[in-house]
C-alpha positions in Angstrom: 152.3 -62.9 -2.4 149.5 -61.6 -5.4 149.0 -64.3 -8.3 147.3 -61.7 -10.7 148.2 -64.4 -13.6 145.6 -66.5 -12.1 142.5 -63.8 -11.7 139.6 -64.0 -13.9 136.8 -62.0 -15.5 134.6 -63.8 -13.5 136.7 -63.0 -9.9 136.5 -59.0 -10.9 132.8 -59.4 -12.0 131.9 -61.3 -8.4 133.4 -58.5 -6.7 132.0 -55.3 -8.5 128.4 -57.1 -8.5 129.0 -57.7 -4.1 130.1 -53.8 -4.1 127.0 -52.6 -6.6 124.3 -54.5 -4.9 125.5 -54.5 -1.1 125.0 -58.5 -0.4 126.2 -61.9 -1.8 122.5 -62.4 -2.7 121.8 -59.3 -4.7 125.1 -60.4 -6.6 124.2 -63.6 -6.9 121.0 -62.1 -8.8 122.7 -60.2 -11.1 125.5 -62.8 -12.4 122.6 -65.5 -12.1 124.9 -67.7 -9.8 124.2 -68.9 -6.2 125.0 -67.0 -2.8 127.5 -69.2 -1.9 128.8 -69.6 -5.5 129.8 -66.0 -5.6 131.4 -66.3 -2.0 133.7 -68.7 -3.7 134.7 -66.2 -6.4 135.2 -63.3 -4.0 137.6 -65.3 -1.7 139.4 -66.9 -4.1 140.2 -63.0 -5.9 141.0 -62.3 -2.2 143.5 -65.0 -2.1 144.8 -64.1 -5.5 145.3 -60.7 -4.5 146.4 -61.6 -0.8 144.3 -58.4 0.7 140.7 -57.9 1.6 139.0 -57.1 -1.0 135.4 -55.9 0.8 134.0 -55.2 4.7 130.8 -55.0 6.0 129.5 -51.9 7.0 127.5 -50.7 9.9 124.3 -51.2 7.9 125.3 -54.6 6.6 126.0 -54.2 3.6 129.4 -55.0 1.7 131.7 -52.4 0.8 135.1 -52.4 -0.4 138.5 -51.8 1.2 141.0 -49.6 -0.4 142.3 -52.6 -1.7 138.9 -53.6 -3.0 138.6 -49.9 -4.9 142.0 -50.6 -6.5 140.7 -53.7 -8.0 137.8 -52.0 -8.9 139.6 -49.5 -10.6 141.4 -51.8 -12.8 138.5 -54.0 -13.4 136.4 -50.7 -15.3 139.4 -50.2 -17.3 139.5 -53.6 -18.2 135.4 -53.8 -19.1 136.0 -50.2 -21.0 138.8 -52.0 -23.0 136.7 -54.8 -23.4 133.6 -53.2 -24.8 135.9 -51.1 -27.6 137.5 -54.6 -28.4 134.0 -56.2 -29.2 132.5 -52.9 -31.2 135.7 -53.9 -33.1 135.8 -57.3 -33.6 131.7 -56.6 -34.6 132.9 -54.1 -37.5 135.4 -56.0 -39.0 132.9 -59.4 -39.2 130.3 -57.3 -40.8 132.2 -55.0 -43.3 130.4 -52.3 -41.8 130.6 -50.1 -38.7 127.3 -50.2 -37.3 127.7 -49.2 -33.3 128.4 -45.4 -32.2 129.6 -44.9 -28.8 128.5 -41.2 -27.8 129.6 -39.5 -24.4 127.8 -37.1 -22.6 129.0 -34.9 -19.5 126.6 -35.8 -16.3 125.2 -32.0 -17.3 123.9 -32.6 -20.2 121.5 -36.0 -19.4 118.7 -33.2 -19.2 118.7 -33.4 -23.3 121.0 -36.6 -24.3 118.0 -38.9 -24.2 116.1 -37.0 -26.5 118.9 -36.4 -28.9 119.9 -39.9 -28.9 116.5 -40.4 -29.6 116.1 -38.3 -32.5 119.5 -39.9 -34.0 117.6 -43.5 -33.6 114.7 -42.3 -35.9 117.0 -40.7 -38.5 119.3 -43.2 -38.3 117.3 -46.8 -37.5 120.6 -48.7 -38.9 122.9 -47.5 -36.3 123.1 -48.8 -33.1 123.9 -46.0 -31.0 125.2 -46.1 -27.1 124.7 -43.6 -24.6 127.3 -42.9 -21.7 126.5 -40.6 -19.2 129.4 -39.5 -16.6 131.3 -37.1 -15.3 133.8 -34.3 -17.3 136.6 -36.9 -15.5 135.0 -40.3 -16.7 134.3 -39.0 -20.1 138.2 -37.8 -20.7 139.2 -41.1 -19.6 136.9 -43.0 -21.8 138.0 -40.8 -24.4 141.8 -41.8 -23.5 140.9 -45.8 -23.7 139.0 -44.9 -26.8 135.9 -46.6 -25.3 133.8 -43.2 -27.1 133.9 -42.5 -30.5 131.9 -38.9 -30.1 131.4 -36.7 -27.0 129.4 -33.6 -25.6 130.7 -31.4 -23.2 131.1 -27.5 -22.4 135.4 -28.0 -22.3 137.2 -29.7 -24.7 140.0 -31.5 -23.1 143.7 -30.9 -23.2 144.4 -34.4 -23.8 144.2 -36.4 -25.9 144.2 -33.9 -28.7 141.1 -33.4 -30.3 139.1 -31.8 -33.1 135.8 -29.7 -31.7 132.3 -28.3 -33.1 130.3 -25.6 -32.0 126.5 -26.7 -31.2 125.4 -24.0 -29.4 125.1 -21.8 -26.3 125.8 -23.5 -22.5 125.1 -20.9 -20.2 125.5 -21.0 -15.9 123.8 -19.3 -13.4 123.6 -18.7 -9.9 120.5 -20.5 -8.5 118.8 -19.7 -5.2 115.4 -20.5 -3.5 112.7 -18.5 -4.1 112.3 -16.6 -0.6 116.1 -16.5 -0.5 117.6 -12.6 0.6 119.9 -12.6 -3.1 116.7 -13.7 -5.3 115.1 -9.9 -5.1 118.3 -8.7 -5.5 119.2 -6.4 -8.5 122.3 -6.9 -8.7 123.1 -8.8 -5.7 126.7 -7.4 -4.8 130.1 -9.4 -4.8 130.4 -8.9 -0.8 126.8 -10.6 -0.6 127.6 -13.4 -2.9 130.9 -14.8 -1.1 129.2 -14.9 2.6 127.1 -17.3 0.9 127.4 -21.2 1.0 128.1 -22.9 -2.5 126.8 -26.0 -3.6 128.9 -27.7 -5.6 129.9 -30.5 -7.6 133.0 -32.7 -6.9 135.9 -31.5 -7.7 137.3 -31.8 -11.1 133.7 -30.8 -12.5 133.5 -28.3 -15.4 130.9 -26.2 -13.0 133.4 -26.8 -10.2 135.9 -25.3 -11.9 133.7 -22.6 -13.0 132.6 -21.8 -9.7 136.1 -20.9 -8.4 137.4 -19.1 -11.3 134.0 -16.6 -10.7 134.6 -16.5 -7.2 138.1 -15.4 -6.8 137.4 -12.9 -9.5 134.7 -11.3 -8.1 136.2 -11.5 -4.7 140.2 -10.7 -5.6 141.3 -14.3 -3.3 138.1 -13.7 -0.3 137.8 -16.9 1.2 134.5 -19.0 0.5 132.3 -21.4 1.8 131.4 -25.0 -0.2 129.6 -28.0 0.3 130.8 -30.7 -2.2 127.5 -32.8 -3.6 127.3 -35.9 -5.8 124.6 -34.8 -8.7 123.1 -31.9 -9.7 120.0 -33.0 -8.5 121.3 -33.4 -5.2 122.5 -29.6 -5.4 119.2 -28.4 -7.0 117.0 -30.0 -4.4 119.6 -28.5 -1.6 119.1 -25.1 -3.0 115.2 -25.4 -3.1 115.9 -26.6 0.8 117.6 -23.4 1.8 121.1 -25.1 2.5 123.5 -22.6 0.3 122.8 -21.4 -3.6 125.1 -22.7 -6.2 126.7 -21.9 -9.8 124.9 -24.5 -12.0 124.3 -25.3 -15.8 121.1 -23.2 -16.5 120.1 -26.0 -19.3 119.8 -28.6 -16.0 117.3 -26.0 -14.1 115.2 -25.2 -17.1 111.9 -26.3 -15.6 112.8 -25.2 -11.9 113.1 -21.8 -13.4 110.0 -21.8 -15.5 108.0 -22.9 -12.6 109.3 -20.9 -9.9 110.9 -23.4 -7.5 114.6 -21.8 -7.7 115.4 -18.2 -8.5 118.4 -17.3 -11.0 120.3 -14.7 -8.7 121.0 -11.1 -11.1 125.3 -10.1 -10.5 127.7 -8.5 -12.2 129.2 -11.4 -15.1 126.0 -13.6 -14.4 124.8 -15.5 -16.5 128.5 -16.8 -17.6 128.6 -17.6 -21.5 130.3 -20.9 -22.1 128.8 -23.5 -25.2 128.5 -26.9 -25.9 130.7 -28.8 -28.4 130.9 -32.1 -30.0 134.6 -33.4 -30.2 136.4 -36.5 -31.2 139.7 -37.6 -31.2 142.2 -36.0 -33.4 144.4 -39.3 -33.9 141.0 -41.3 -34.9 139.3 -41.8 -38.3 135.4 -41.7 -37.5 133.8 -44.8 -39.0 131.1 -44.4 -41.6 128.1 -45.0 -38.6 130.2 -42.0 -36.7 130.6 -39.8 -39.3 126.6 -40.1 -40.1 126.1 -39.3 -36.6 128.7 -36.7 -36.2 127.1 -34.6 -39.3 123.5 -34.9 -38.1 124.2 -33.6 -34.5 125.8 -30.5 -36.6 122.9 -30.5 -38.8 120.9 -29.5 -35.6 122.2 -26.7 -35.2 121.8 -26.6 -31.3 118.4 -27.1 -31.7 118.3 -30.2 -29.2 119.5 -27.7 -26.3 116.6 -26.2 -23.5 116.2 -22.6 -24.1 115.1 -19.9 -21.4 115.5 -16.4 -21.0 116.5 -15.8 -17.1 
């Protein structure tokens, strides 16, 4: 029988560290404990949950069981809730909210660090935390109030948000320079539909956009897809000739300029989308968050990569 009331943050942090590092030794180094102490915390958690949390993989590294994954999901939610709590307590004690959490969808990781560097230079008294994640992760963080502001390409339906347009967010289909469709002008829908498309995980903005585009030009014709976990992996796979991909133009600016990748010309491309800055409708921005919000809008999107293809 589970004894959830006895589970502590130390138990949960031990599980997180073991899974992330793959070993007791690595987890111990991260937590400032000894490997036996980490092992003890892990065994105690398994006893309290009445279920195994980790198993050893083929190469000896620890990986979570299904039960362990469920506990890790809860630990992530607790960590976000505590992070939000700490920020609120700090603001109350200081009398002025100086911490702003800015979320950016992973597609924006190519311009977000430069934007944050500019914000810190313009607003040195404001502590800005940048959190980059998938679209689903950003929405979850927003729902749990772990973010003050977020930048993404398609505002969520829930929670209700206030949006501000930042600038264009074009999407292109990329191929290796030697690909048969690279020189087509334009590539025909039938030719595109015979290709293997490399795509992000279910729920990502580019995956949704890809599905809609191919369904539109193919009128329901089936197409092949290989799922990959990051934009960088997709770019490298396309350059290696494993397939083609619909991707944010802002993630391939340098590769297109250098000729390592080519944007395929076809009807409906590039797909014109936009970047938005969003905040929760039911939350009043703190003074610091309002300043960050206004400064980003004042830039009028000049921090976005630009390239004519």
